[in-house]
Short mmCIF file of the C-alpha atoms (twelve columns), coordinates in Angstrom:
data_MODEL
# 
_entry.id   MODEL 
# 
loop_
_atom_site.group_PDB 
_atom_site.id 
_atom_site.type_symbol 
_atom_site.label_atom_id 
_atom_site.label_alt_id 
_atom_site.label_comp_id 
_atom_site.label_asym_id 
_atom_site.label_seq_id 
_atom_site.Cartn_x 
_atom_site.Cartn_y 
_atom_site.Cartn_z 
_atom_site.pdbx_PDB_model_num 
ATOM 1  C CA . UNK A 1  -55.904 48.532 61.513 1 
ATOM 2  C CA . UNK A 2  -55.524 44.807 60.584 1 
ATOM 3  C CA . UNK A 3  -53.701 43.820 57.500 1 
ATOM 4  C CA . UNK A 4  -56.944 42.403 55.818 1 
ATOM 5  C CA . UNK A 5  -58.818 45.700 56.866 1 
ATOM 6  C CA . UNK A 6  -56.455 47.600 55.037 1 
ATOM 7  C CA . UNK A 7  -57.250 46.266 51.737 1 
ATOM 8  C CA . UNK A 8  -60.232 46.466 49.935 1 
ATOM 9  C CA . UNK A 9  -61.884 44.334 46.817 1 
ATOM 10 C CA . UNK A 10 -62.571 46.166 43.981 1 
ATOM 11 C CA . UNK A 11 -63.674 45.140 40.168 1 
ATOM 12 C CA . UNK A 12 -62.055 46.631 37.001 1 
ATOM 13 C CA . UNK A 13 -64.679 48.509 35.131 1 
ATOM 14 C CA . UNK A 14 -62.420 50.539 32.781 1 
ATOM 15 C CA . UNK A 15 -58.666 50.165 31.472 1 
ATOM 16 C CA . UNK A 16 -58.451 52.695 29.221 1 
ATOM 17 C CA . UNK A 17 -54.464 53.276 28.555 1 
ATOM 18 C CA . UNK A 18 -53.699 50.438 30.762 1 
ATOM 19 C CA . UNK A 19 -54.621 47.404 28.899 1 
ATOM 20 C CA . UNK A 20 -51.051 45.007 29.918 1 
ATOM 21 C CA . UNK A 21 -51.742 46.397 33.559 1 
ATOM 22 C CA . UNK A 22 -55.559 46.048 34.259 1 
ATOM 23 C CA . UNK A 23 -58.201 43.723 32.903 1 
ATOM 24 C CA . UNK A 24 -61.729 44.554 32.803 1 
ATOM 25 C CA . UNK A 25 -63.959 42.397 35.045 1 
ATOM 26 C CA . UNK A 26 -61.146 41.062 36.994 1 
ATOM 27 C CA . UNK A 27 -61.044 41.553 40.868 1 
ATOM 28 C CA . UNK A 28 -58.227 43.475 42.361 1 
ATOM 29 C CA . UNK A 29 -56.883 44.096 45.821 1 
ATOM 30 C CA . UNK A 30 -56.904 48.028 46.592 1 
ATOM 31 C CA . UNK A 31 -54.390 49.213 49.382 1 
ATOM 32 C CA . UNK A 32 -55.841 52.084 51.395 1 
ATOM 33 C CA . UNK A 33 -53.787 55.326 50.639 1 
ATOM 34 C CA . UNK A 34 -55.580 58.339 51.803 1 
ATOM 35 C CA . UNK A 35 -53.374 60.653 49.889 1 
ATOM 36 C CA . UNK A 36 -53.988 58.955 46.560 1 
ATOM 37 C CA . UNK A 37 -57.685 58.912 47.253 1 
ATOM 38 C CA . UNK A 38 -57.477 62.920 47.772 1 
ATOM 39 C CA . UNK A 39 -56.410 63.015 44.001 1 
ATOM 40 C CA . UNK A 40 -59.068 60.465 42.583 1 
ATOM 41 C CA . UNK A 41 -56.702 57.635 42.852 1 
ATOM 42 C CA . UNK A 42 -56.514 54.032 43.988 1 
ATOM 43 C CA . UNK A 43 -53.297 51.906 44.746 1 
ATOM 44 C CA . UNK A 44 -54.101 48.582 43.014 1 
ATOM 45 C CA . UNK A 45 -51.973 45.487 43.064 1 
ATOM 46 C CA . UNK A 46 -51.766 45.042 39.297 1 
ATOM 47 C CA . UNK A 47 -50.774 42.212 36.946 1 
ATOM 48 C CA . UNK A 48 -47.479 42.470 37.703 1 
ATOM 49 C CA . UNK A 49 -47.721 42.004 41.304 1 
ATOM 50 C CA . UNK A 50 -46.556 45.575 42.490 1 
ATOM 51 C CA . UNK A 51 -49.064 48.183 43.615 1 
ATOM 52 C CA . UNK A 52 -49.616 51.378 41.179 1 
ATOM 53 C CA . UNK A 53 -51.912 54.182 41.185 1 
ATOM 54 C CA . UNK A 54 -54.813 54.038 38.800 1 
ATOM 55 C CA . UNK A 55 -57.787 56.284 38.503 1 
ATOM 56 C CA . UNK A 56 -60.431 55.439 41.083 1 
ATOM 57 C CA . UNK A 57 -63.159 55.678 38.460 1 
ATOM 58 C CA . UNK A 58 -61.758 52.512 36.909 1 
ATOM 59 C CA . UNK A 59 -62.984 50.570 39.918 1 
ATOM 60 C CA . UNK A 60 -66.014 49.892 41.925 1 
ATOM 61 C CA . UNK A 61 -65.950 48.259 45.128 1 
ATOM 62 C CA . UNK A 62 -67.535 44.976 45.808 1 
ATOM 63 C CA . UNK A 63 -68.454 43.169 48.946 1 
ATOM 64 C CA . UNK A 64 -68.127 39.675 49.084 1 
ATOM 65 C CA . UNK A 65 -68.942 36.564 51.769 1 
ATOM 66 C CA . UNK A 66 -66.355 36.558 54.349 1 
ATOM 67 C CA . UNK A 67 -65.151 33.206 53.220 1 
ATOM 68 C CA . UNK A 68 -64.765 34.347 49.802 1 
ATOM 69 C CA . UNK A 69 -63.128 37.268 50.773 1 
ATOM 70 C CA . UNK A 70 -60.446 35.415 52.653 1 
ATOM 71 C CA . UNK A 71 -60.022 32.866 49.714 1 
ATOM 72 C CA . UNK A 72 -59.518 35.814 47.389 1 
ATOM 73 C CA . UNK A 73 -57.043 37.633 49.643 1 
ATOM 74 C CA . UNK A 74 -55.161 34.410 50.167 1 
ATOM 75 C CA . UNK A 75 -54.606 33.585 46.712 1 
# 
C-alpha cells in the first residue's frame, strides 16, 4: 500500500465535544487504522497537526478528482 492509499479524505459533519479540534465542513485526512475502525473510530489528523481518534459518525468520506486530491494531500 502506498502512502497516499493509506490516507483517505473525509469531511467533518459533527464536532460535538471537540470544537477546538474539529471544524464542521472542513476536509480532513484520515489515516487507515483497522483496529480503530472496529471500534467505530477514525484516526484523523486534526487542527493540532497530530492524529487522534474520533467517532467515525462525525465524518463522511469524500471523493475528489485526482489532481484536487493530490493538492489537498500536499497542503
